[in-house]
C-alpha positions in Angstrom: 9.3 -12.3 2.1 9.1 -14.2 -1.1 11.1 -12.8 -4.1 10.1 -13.8 -7.6 12.1 -12.7 -10.7 9.7 -11.9 -13.6 10.2 -12.4 -17.3 12.7 -9.6 -17.2 14.8 -11.0 -14.3 16.0 -7.7 -12.9 12.3 -6.8 -12.1 11.3 -8.6 -8.9 7.8 -9.2 -7.4 7.9 -9.3 -3.7 5.2 -11.0 -1.6 5.4 -10.4 2.2 4.4 -12.9 4.8 1.2 -11.5 6.3 0.2 -12.4 9.9 -3.5 -11.8 10.5 -6.5 -12.6 12.5 -9.9 -11.0 13.4 -8.1 -7.9 14.7 -6.2 -7.1 11.5 -2.8 -8.0 10.2 0.9 -7.3 10.4 3.6 -7.6 7.7 7.1 -6.5 7.2 7.3 -4.4 4.0 11.1 -3.9 3.8 14.3 -5.4 5.2 17.5 -4.0 3.8 19.5 -7.2 4.0 17.0 -9.3 2.2 16.4 -6.7 -0.4 20.1 -6.5 -1.1 20.4 -10.3 -1.3 17.5 -10.5 -3.9 17.6 -7.1 -5.7 21.0 -5.5 -5.2 22.8 -3.0 -3.1 20.6 0.1 -3.4 19.9 2.9 -0.9 16.5 4.6 -0.9 16.5 8.4 -0.5 12.9 9.4 -1.1 9.4 8.0 -0.4 6.4 9.1 -2.4 2.7 8.6 -2.0 0.0 9.3 -4.6 -3.8 8.9 -4.9 -5.5 8.4 -8.2 -9.0 7.7 -9.4 -10.1 4.8 -11.6 -9.0 5.0 -15.3 -6.0 7.2 -14.6 -2.8 6.1 -16.2 0.5 7.5 -14.9 3.6 6.9 -17.0 5.7 5.5 -18.5 8.3 7.6 -16.7 12.1 7.5 -16.1 15.0 9.8 -15.3 17.9 9.5 -17.7 20.8 11.2 -15.9 19.6 10.5 -12.3 17.9 7.1 -12.8 15.6 6.0 -10.0 15.0 2.5 -8.9 11.5 2.2 -7.4 10.1 -0.2 -4.9 6.3 0.2 -5.4 3.2 -0.9 -3.6 -0.5 -0.2 -3.3 -2.1 0.5 0.1 -5.6 1.2 -1.1 -7.3 -0.2 -4.2 -5.6 -1.8 -7.2 -3.4 -0.9 -10.1 -1.8 -2.6 -13.1 1.9 -1.8 -12.8 4.3 -1.9 -15.7 8.1 -1.8 -16.1 9.7 -1.3 -19.5 13.4 -2.0 -20.1 15.1 1.1 -21.5 18.7 -0.2 -21.3 20.3 -0.3 -24.8 22.7 -3.0 -23.9 20.0 -5.3 -22.6 18.6 -8.3 -24.4 15.2 -7.3 -23.2 15.4 -3.7 -24.4 11.8 -2.4 -25.1 10.2 -5.4 -23.4 7.7 -4.9 -20.6 6.4 -6.8 -17.6 3.1 -6.0 -15.8 1.5 -7.1 -12.5 -1.6 -6.3 -10.6 -0.7 -4.7 -7.3 -3.4 -4.2 -4.7 -4.0 -3.5 -1.0 -5.5 -7.0 -0.9 -2.5 -8.9 -2.4 0.0 -6.7 -0.6 2.6 -7.4 -3.2 5.4 -5.0 -4.1 7.4 -4.6 -7.3 11.1 -3.7 -7.6 11.7 -1.6 -10.8 15.4 -1.0 -11.0 17.2 2.0 -12.5 17.2 1.8 -16.3 13.4 1.1 -16.6 10.5 3.2 -17.5 7.6 2.8 -15.0 3.9 3.4 -15.1 0.6 2.2 -13.7 -3.1 2.2 -14.5 -5.8 2.4 -11.8 -8.3 -0.5 -12.1 -10.2 0.1 -8.8 -12.5 3.1 -7.9 -9.4 4.8 -6.6 -5.9 3.7 -5.5 -3.2 4.9 -3.2 0.3 4.2 -4.5 3.5 4.3 -2.4 7.0 4.0 -3.5 10.6 4.3 -2.4 13.2 5.8 -4.8 16.9 5.3 -5.1 17.5 8.9 -6.3 15.8 12.2 -5.9 13.1 13.4 -8.3 14.6 15.7 -10.9 11.7 17.1 -13.1 14.0 18.4 -15.8 15.5 14.9 -16.2 12.3 13.0 -16.6 11.3 11.3 -19.9 7.9 9.9 -20.7 7.3 7.0 -23.2 3.9 6.8 -24.8 1.7 4.3 -22.9 0.1 3.1 -26.1 3.2 2.7 -28.4 2.5 -0.3 -30.6 6.2 -1.2 -30.5 5.7 -1.9 -26.8 2.4 -3.6 -27.1 1.5 -3.3 -23.5 -1.7 -5.1 -22.7 -3.3 -2.5 -20.4 -6.5 -3.8 -18.7 -8.4 -0.6 -19.7 -11.9 0.0 -18.3 -12.7 2.5 -21.1 -11.1 3.0 -24.5 -8.9 5.9 -23.3 -7.3 6.3 -20.0 -7.1 9.7 -18.2 -3.6 11.2 -18.8 -1.6 14.2 -17.7 -0.5 16.6 -20.5 3.1 15.2 -20.1 1.9 11.7 -20.7 -0.3 12.7 -23.7 2.9 14.3 -25.3 5.2 11.3 -24.5 7.8 10.0 -26.9 7.5 6.8 -28.9 9.9 4.1 -27.8 12.0 4.5 -30.9 12.6 8.2 -30.2 13.1 7.9 -26.4 16.7 8.2 -25.1 18.1 4.9 -23.7 20.4 4.1 -20.9 
């Protein structure tokens, strides 16, 4: 596994070694000891799997009192995945990093606790899987507005407006969102 720290160094892009031939492929998607060496000593307690159609944007979400670190990957299709630093003591507060994750590139992104997370589906549909370091607590979730100009996220939109949930349409501006 190759580990690459992004512009916000706590966010890590992971590229597995893929062994393939005409029969298919094999890859190791997680090894606790290597993960701890490159990302920190975290324990995963919950795995999630979602399927979304093209043009859907999910996020930017985080939990304030039960923050979740997320190790995310795409097993079908492609998404543009984004992490936003929400840590008030961080020099990168309010900054974002984004990467294309796909079934083809097989990359994974480590989004540590203290970050808002979201993704936009660029393929016809996408299946998105992720491991979490804490349990989902719906009453603790905060949403930051995907289009907040203070963030300036460069989403690769296929149409002018993504498809959003009601929660994401009513999300907070970065300046009003609680920080860690």
